C-alpha positions as CSV (number, residue, x, y, z in Angstrom):
1,X,-11.5,-5.3,10.9
2,X,-12.1,-1.6,10.9
3,X,-9.9,0.5,8.5
4,X,-9.3,4.0,9.4
5,X,-7.4,6.7,7.6
6,X,-4.6,8.5,9.1
7,X,-2.6,11.3,7.9
8,X,1.1,10.9,8.1
9,X,4.0,13.3,7.4
10,X,5.4,12.5,4.0
11,X,9.0,11.5,3.9
12,X,9.1,11.4,-0.1
13,X,10.7,8.0,-1.0
14,X,11.6,6.9,2.5
15,X,15.3,6.9,2.1
16,X,15.5,5.4,-1.3
17,X,15.3,6.2,-4.9
18,X,11.9,5.6,-6.5
19,X,11.2,2.6,-8.4
20,X,11.5,4.2,-11.7
21,X,13.1,7.1,-13.4
22,X,11.2,10.5,-13.2
23,X,7.3,10.3,-12.1
24,X,5.4,7.3,-12.9
25,X,1.8,7.2,-13.8
26,X,1.3,3.6,-12.6
27,X,2.8,0.9,-10.6
28,X,2.3,-2.7,-11.3
29,X,1.1,-5.2,-9.1
30,X,4.7,-6.6,-8.2
31,X,5.9,-3.2,-7.3
32,X,2.9,-2.5,-5.1
33,X,3.8,-6.0,-3.4
34,X,7.2,-4.9,-3.1
35,X,6.2,-1.6,-1.4
36,X,3.8,-3.5,0.8
37,X,6.6,-6.0,1.8
38,X,8.8,-2.9,2.7
39,X,6.0,-1.6,5.0
40,X,5.8,-4.9,6.8
41,X,9.5,-5.4,7.0
42,X,9.8,-2.2,8.8
43,X,7.4,-3.5,11.3
44,X,9.7,-6.7,11.8
45,X,7.0,-8.7,9.6
46,X,7.1,-10.7,6.5
47,X,4.7,-10.2,3.7
48,X,3.6,-13.8,2.5
49,X,3.6,-14.8,-1.1
50,X,0.0,-16.0,-1.0
51,X,-2.6,-13.3,-2.0
52,X,-5.2,-15.0,0.1
53,X,-3.3,-14.3,3.4
54,X,-5.6,-12.8,5.9
55,X,-4.5,-9.2,6.9
56,X,-5.2,-9.6,10.5
57,X,-3.4,-13.1,10.7
58,X,-0.1,-11.3,9.1
59,X,-0.5,-8.2,11.3
60,X,-1.2,-5.7,8.6
61,X,-3.1,-2.9,10.2
62,X,-4.8,0.2,8.8
63,X,-2.0,2.3,9.7
64,X,0.3,0.1,7.6
65,X,-2.2,0.6,4.7
66,X,-1.7,4.4,5.2
67,X,1.9,4.1,5.0
68,X,1.7,2.0,1.8
69,X,-0.7,4.4,0.2
70,X,1.8,7.3,1.0
71,X,4.6,5.3,-0.5
72,X,2.6,4.5,-3.7
73,X,1.7,8.1,-3.9
74,X,5.4,9.2,-3.6
75,X,6.2,6.6,-6.5
76,X,3.5,7.7,-8.8
77,X,3.8,11.3,-8.0
78,X,0.0,11.8,-7.6
79,X,-2.6,11.4,-4.8
80,X,-4.7,8.3,-4.3
81,X,-8.3,9.2,-3.7
82,X,-10.3,6.6,-1.8
83,X,-13.2,6.3,0.8
84,X,-13.9,4.4,3.8
85,X,-16.4,2.1,2.2
86,X,-13.8,0.8,-0.1
87,X,-11.5,0.1,2.8
88,X,-14.1,-1.9,4.7
89,X,-13.8,-4.5,1.9
90,X,-10.3,-5.3,2.4
91,X,-9.3,-8.5,4.3
92,X,-6.6,-10.1,2.3
93,X,-3.2,-9.3,0.8
94,X,-4.8,-9.6,-2.6
95,X,-7.8,-7.2,-1.8
96,X,-5.1,-4.6,-0.8
97,X,-3.3,-5.0,-4.1
98,X,-6.5,-5.0,-6.2
99,X,-7.6,-1.8,-4.3
100,X,-4.3,0.1,-5.0
101,X,-4.4,-1.0,-8.7
102,X,-8.1,0.1,-9.1
103,X,-7.2,3.4,-7.5
104,X,-4.3,4.2,-9.9
105,X,-6.5,3.6,-12.9
106,X,-9.5,5.8,-11.5
């Protein structure tokens, strides 16, 4: 799967309150998973509970990843800095969660 980076307009918290009060410094894996589920739900899809689920099979595309990254940035009040080589390694749900977790602590 080829991942590309797409710049989307920011809509702050996408019509809902942030997960915590005030600016958060880091989201938990469960909170990232919840945001990923919201992105998929907006596409009429369901996020499986299995972290080993293949992204191609569940229909999670690079544009969905971009939307997830924007939502995480909105929640933590900071930008995530990542590059294309890191994105190329993402193939499973757990890879997305791991990648976002690592970006937050970088």
